[in-house]
N, C-alpha and C positions, 0 to 999 in steps of 0.2 A: 690286455691285447696283447700279445707276442709281439717284438720286434724284432725278432728272426723265423726264420720257418724253419726250428730243428726243434730236436729234441735235448739239445745239451749246446752250450756254449765251446767251443775248440779253439783255444786262443793262440795265437802267435805274437810272440815278444819283438821288439823292435828295439836292439841297444840292452842288453843280456847282458847290466853291471852290478854293480855293488846292489843296488837297491834290492836287487832280485836275487838274493841270496838267500834273508830272510823275512824282511819288509814283505813284499807282495806276493812273488812268480809261486812261491809254493805254499800258497792260498788258495792260485786257482786248480791246484791240487785236491784241496781239501773241498772246496765246497760244493756241495750237492749239487749234480748238471753243469759239472765243468771240466776241464779239462786241457792240461798245458799240452801241447802236442808240437811245439816247433821254437825253436830259438834264433835270434839272428845277432850277432856283433861283425864290424869291420874285419876286425880281426878272428876271423874263421875256425882257427886254434882255441881262441877263447872258447866260442861259441859251442866248441864239439865237445872243449874240456866241461863247461856249465851241463851242458845237455846230458851227458855221460855220468855226472856226478848227481843230478835231482832225476833220471830217469824220464826227461823227454826225448822222444823218438827221434827226433828230426832235430838240425843245426845248418845253417845259412850263412854268409858272409857276404850278402846283399839283400838291400830290403824290398827290392823290385819280387824275389826270387820269393821270399817270405807272404810274402801281399798276395803272391800269383799262388799261394799254396792252395788248391780246395778245398782242403781237410781245413785248413782256417776258416773261423768265420768270425772271429772278433780278433781287432789289434789292441795291444797295448803297446804303446808309445814310451821306452823306459832313455831315451837318451839324453843328453842336456837342452834346454830351452830355443837353440837356435834351431835343431833340427824339427822340432814338431810342428809346422806349418807345413812344411815340405808332404811329411810324412802322412800327417791327418789330411794333404790332397789327394795323396795316391791311395789311403786306406778308402777316403771316402771313394774315391772312382772306383774304386773295386767295391763298393757295396755293403762294406764291413764297418760292426759300429766302432767305435775309436775310446780307448780310456787312453789320457796320455796323464804324463807327470808334472809336477809342480813344480816352477813356477806355469801357467799352462801355456805363455809363450813369452817374449821378448820384454814387446810389448802390449799395448792395447788395442794397434791397429792388428797385428798378427793376431791377437785374439779374437774377433770381430772377423778377421775374412776366415779363420777356421769355423767360427759361427754358421757363416756362411756357405763353403763350400760344403758344413756337413748337412743343412738344411736343403740345400739344392740336391742333395746326391739320396734324401732322405734315412741315412742316417744318425744314428744318436752319437753324444760327444762326450764322454766323462771326464772327469779332472781326479788326480788322487789328493782332496782333501781330504783324509780318511778321520780327522778327527770330528768329524758330522756325525759318525756312527760311534766314538770309544763311547765307555762309560762313563767316566770321569766328565766328560764334557757335555754327556746326552743330561747328566744331571745337576749339570750346571744351568744347563737349559731349563729344565724342571725346576728349581728351584726361585728362579725368575720369574718363573710363568706363574706359578701358584704365590706370589707374593711373600714369599720369607721375608724379603726384603725392602717390604712397600716399593713402591714406585720404584726404579731406576733412574737417579741422577745423570752419575758418569763413570764411564769408565775410563782405568788405565793401564797399560803397556809399558812396561822396561823389564830389557832385555838388556844386561853389562855383562859382557865378555872378555876375557883378555887373548892374548893371542893364537888365532885359532887352531887347534890340531890340525887340518888342513894343513895350515902354514909351515909346518914341520917336513913337508913331501915338497915338492918341487915346485915353488909357486907358478913358473910359468907355465906346468901343466895343469893348474888346476882352474878349471871353467867354474868355477863357483864366483869367481873374484874377476871374473874376463867377463866385463862387460858387453863385448860382442858376441859375446857364446850367453852368457844368463841373462842380460839385461840389466844385470846391477851387480850386486857383491853380496856379502852374506844376508843383508837386508832381506833384498826378494828372497831367499832359500829358506829362512827361516821365519823372518814376519811374516811373510805371506801366509803363512799357517797361523797365526795370531789372525792377522785380520779377515781371514775370510769365517775363521771361525765366530768372531765376532759377524761378521755378515749373516752369517748361521743363526746367530743369538738376536738378533736386534734389527735384523734387513738392512736394506742397503744405506753404502757412508753418501749422502748428498751434498757436503762440504770438508773440502780438504783443503790446509795451507801446511806445509812444510819449508823445512831447510837441513840440507845435508851438507856433508864435507868430508874430507880425507883428510884428518888431522896426522894420522901416525905414517903415512905414506912407503907402506908394507906394500904397495899395490896399486892399479889406478882404478879400482871401484871404491863408491862412498864406505865410509868407515865409520859414520855414526850420521843417524837422521832424530830432526826431534819434529813433532806433528801435531797438531790440535785438527779436529776431523766434529763433524754433528752428523747423524745420522739420522732417515729421514721423518721418525718414529720422537725425534725430540733430545733425545739423548745422547750427552754428548760427549767428546774422545780425548783424549790425549796418551802421546808417545813417544818413547825414548829410546832408543838400538842403539849400543854401542859395541865395536868389535875392538876395542883396544884400551881397558881398562886392566886395574891392577888385579889380582886374585882376590885380595881382601872384599872389592868390590863385586865380584862377583852375583847373578842376579838375575832370576826368570819370574816374573809374574805378571799377571794378570786378577786384577782386581774392580770389582765389581762395585759403585759405591749407591746403597737405596735411601729411603724416606727413612726405613727403619732399620737399617743395618748393614752389612757386606759381608760379600763371597771373596774370596782370594783363592788362585790356586797356580800351579805352573803350569805353564805350556812344552816342555819340552824336557825339564831334569825331575821327575816325579807326576805322580799320580792320585797325591791325596788332594781334597778339596778342603777349606775353611770355612764353616759358617759363621759369623758374629751377630746375632741377632740383640736388637735392642735390650736391655735388664736381663739378659741369660747369659750362659757359659757358653761360651766359643765350643763348637765341633767341627772335631775332625773327620772327615768322611777317607774312606780308601777303596779302592779299587782293583780287581785283577784285572789284568789286559791281557789277549790273544795272544800264542805265541808270534804268528804274522800280523804283524801290526795295521794290514791293510784288509785282514778277510772280513769284518764286519761290512767293509764298504764294498769289497769286490762282490758280497754276498747278495747286495743291494740289486748290482750293474746284475749281475748272472739272472736273478731272480724278475727283475724287469725287464730283461729280454727275450726271457723265458713267461712269461705273463702269469707270472704267481700271487702277483698281488705288492710285490715292493714296487717302490718308486727309490732312485740313486736322490740322496741329498744334493750333490755333488758335478750338475754339469757344467757344459761351455760357458752360459748364460752367466752360472750366480761365478765363476772363477776367472771371467773377463774382467767384472765387476773388481776385484782384488788387484789384477793388475791395473785397471786404472787406480784405484788409490794410491798404490806403489808409485806409478808416473807421479801420478800430481805431487808427494811428498819429498818425490828428489827430482823433479823439471827442474829447477835452479841450477845444481849442480851439473844435470849434463847439457845444459845449454850454455853452460863457457863457453 
């Protein structure tokens, strides 16, 4: 069933910033049945510059003007999280499908409100957790489903990173470490990808225990999170995220331990997958990525909207669960 009564998806982007240079918006020009027709940024000169460089016909300095553009029939919200709820309400009121950057919002309550307004308006809500469509992560899902490591027992997440590259810039202007804008710190920005993918792999997390602190004192948000969790299917999990380690401790790994083997892979710094089965030599699987990393997810959205039989695997309902998990993991820190 088509979700829009049109022959193509014509995108308008709100907040056309860095993520739109290569990761996302250019794919909207490449997916069949999809066009990027308008972009918006509060600094209209920057919106104009983007439009001219990327061959986009119109640009705006006002969100309402873009949402009201009669040619635009789908909205991509690429702003920081604090604007996601307000802009989703406006797009839904205009009857236009919404694709929003991750994390979905600053907190679970905002996610629930976004879901509600889209349901009441009868428009679909998608979220940019694109790892659900990338070949390396799909391979892991297939290996687990095939029983290549037996029955999954537990999963562990580790990310250690020294002073984040963003901190070389003006810390006060960095929204990713401002909880009022982002909901949290780099954990919300990066950990959300890992936790969302595990939701895709194993299903919802039902129990969460976490502790978060700010040890380095570089900014107000948490910079270290430790957590344990349990999925509804009985698989257990642990996670540790630290953004103030030394370079020698740098690490990005998700490891799935099964009854007869294990799978390990990075979430950010690489695309290989290592499969170790009992009694066999380890296998290293490698994968090519699309030029625009969100291409396959956007392709699934376009296909679903146009009734091609596609189903986008990342929705408001799935993404909201990730916000709930992160909120549970950090609530001790933010309730101080």
